[in-house]
N, C-alpha and C positions, 0 to 999 in steps of 0.2 A: 859600472858593474863589470866585472870579469866573468865571462861565460865560456865554457868549453864544450865543444860538441863531443859527446860521449867518446871517450877511449882514444882520441887522436893524440899525435905527438906535438900538435900545434894548438895554440890558444886564440880564440877570437875575443878581443877586448872591447868593451864599449862602456860608456858612462863613467863609472867610478863610484858605484854605490856599495861595492864590497861583497857581492855574493860569493860564497865559497865555490871554487870550481868543481865541476863534476867530471868524471872520467870520460874519455872519448875513444871511438874505435880506431882501427888502423886507417891510415891515410888513403889506402887503396879501395876503401869502401866507398860506394857511389854517394855523392854529395846529398841526395834526397833522403838516403838512409840514415846518414850522420844527423841531419836536421830532425828527421822523425824521432830518433832516439833521444836527442837533446829535448825536444818538446815533450816526449813521453815522460822523461825523467822530471821535468818541471811540473807536469801534472801530477805525478806521483808524490812528489814532496810538497805540493800545494802552492807552488808559485802561481799556478793558474787555478783559481778556486772553482769548485763545481758551479755551473751557471754562468761563469764569467766567459766573456769573448776573448779569443786569442788575439794578439795584435794583427793588424792587417797584413796581407801578403806583401804589400809594399814595404812595411816596416820590418818584417821578418827577412825579406830579401835584402834590405840594407843592413840589418844586424848581422846576418850570417854571410854577407858578401857573396850573394848568389842571385839567381833569377827568380821572378814570380812563378815560372813554370816548375822550377825545382821545389819551391815552397808548396806549390799545389800537389805535386806528386807526393811530398812528404805528409801532408795533411790527408791525403786520399787514404793512405794506409791507416791512419788514425781513425778516420771515419769508418773504415771497414772493421776495425777492432772494436768499435763501439765506444772509443774513448772521447771523441768529439762528434759534434753534428753540425752540418753546414746547412745554414738557412739563407736561401737567395735573398739578397737585398738587406740582410741584417748582419751576417758574419759567420764565424765558426766558433761554436761554444763547447765548453767542457760539460760532459754528461755526468749524471750521478754514478755511474759504474759501467763495467763491461757488460756487453750483452749476455743475457742468460738464456741459452737455447732451451732450457728446460722449463723456463718460466713464461714462455710466449703464450700459453693457453689462457693466461690472466694478464695479458699485456695491454688491454685496452684498444680503442678504436685505431689509433695510428699504427701501433705495433702489429696489430692483426692485418691491416691493409698492406704494410710493407712486406710481411711474411708472404702474402699473396701476389706480390710483385705489382701492387697498385700504388698510385701516388696520392697520398692523403693530404687533405688541408683543412684547417680549422678557422672559423670566423667567430669571434666573440660577439654575441648579440647583447649581452648585458652582464655585469658583474656587481655585486653589492654585498653588504652585510646585513643580516636580519636576525631577530630573536628566534630562538629555537621553538618556543611554544610548547604546550604539553606533549604532543604526540612525539615530536623529534627529540625533546628531552627524555622521554622514555626510551626511544630507539637508541640514542647515543649514550644514555647514561649520564646526562648532564642536567643542569638546572634550566628551567624554562626561560629565564632571563639571559642565559649564555648565548653568545653570537654564533651564527652559522655563516660560512661564506657560500653565497648563492651565485652560481655561474650558469649562464644559458649560452649554448654554442650551436653553430651550424656546421656539421661535418660533411665534407664532400670527399668524393673519390674520383680521381682523373677529372677534376673540375666540374663534376656533376653533383648537385646537392643530394645527400642521401639521408642524413639523419639530423633531427633536432634533439639536443641533449640537455636536460636540466639537472644540475648537480648540486647537492647540499654537503658541506664538509664542516665539522665541529672544530672552530678556531681554538677552543680550550684543549683539544687533543692534538691538533696539528697547527700550531702557531706558525705564522709565516707563509702558510700555503697561498695566501691571497697576494703575496708579493712576487711570486714566480711568474715568468712570462710564458704562458701556456701555448704561445705560438712557436716557442722553441722546445719546451719540455712538456711531456703529458703529465696528467695528474698522478697516474700510477708511478711514474718515474719520481715525481715530486714526493709521494708518500714513502717510497723506498729511501730516498735521500733523507727524509725526516725520521727514519727509523721505524716505519709502519708499513712493511711490505704486504701487499694484499695476499692473504693465505686462502681465503675462502669467500664464496659469494652465494647469496640466495637470490633467485630470479623468479619473477612471475611475468608470463606472456599472455597478451590479450590482443584482439583486433578491434580497432576503433575507426571512426570516421574523422577525417581531418577538418578542423575549422578553416575559415578563410585566411586568417593570418598565417598559420602554419603551412597550409597548403600553398600559399603564394611563396614562402621561403623555400619550399621544396620543389617548386616549379610544376605542381599538379593542380587538378581542379579541386575546388572545395567539395567536401563529401567523399573524396577519393579514400580508399581503405589504406590503413597503416598498421604496422606492428608496434604495439605499445609494450615496452620492456621495462619493468621495475626491477631494480637491482640494489641490494645492500651488500657492501663489501666489508670484510672483517680482516683484521691483522692476525698474526699467529697467536695472540693471547685471547682471541675472540672478541676483541673490542670492535664495535661498529665504527667505521671510519668514514664511510661515504653512503649517501643515498642518491641514486641516479634514476631518472625517468626519461626515457628516449622514445621518439616517434620516428619510425623508418618507413620510407615509402614502400607501399605494398607491392608495387611493380619492380622494385630492385632488391627488396629485403627477403631474408630467409632465416630459418633457424634450425639448427641441428645439434644433437647432443650425443655423447657416449655414455653408455651404462653397462 
């Protein structure tokens, strides 16, 4: 495959698969910027699909005839732009789209934590498909026998357990959501990629006592207070696309709203 680093007067050739060359910058541009532009162009034209991992730093360094440090500097800029996300131990992945500064109020757990300068992490406790039943059929406007994607997660901030979240998503409305690696992409990002950006939520807040199992996961004593938040999320057409029920440690959680 012939691959050109955007705008340069020289071509880097590899393989022989016949990709059409792309334009490259002036040769006096720093190498990491030329590589960054080339990778960005590949993402824009779909050579690297949403959710796909970029080639390893070693492979990219070999392809572009440069060092791993140069590749890391190049991808750092793509991370800052929201084009890719780097996951330790997994790789660097193409995101569903550029960051939306105005959409952060409905960004979900990980987006909110990052905005606050904290380090979020998610552990999947269980994932399965189940029948909707009468109530959720009514909520989502589907049939009782239609399938829901059921997901149970433990959300942590700065390595401290914070929230247990149980989520239900109608597969007839969001097919393929169960195939997304949520260690890499949040559900809200996945909804946006599948054409159903969250536009509105309805929330109900209560205070409950934690049972033994949930208390153990959150690292507190059984019977400790927790914030119970039930949330239904809707897309721009008013279609319910998610029901979520979360339990947040009472000694770490809080709730605020603007009106």
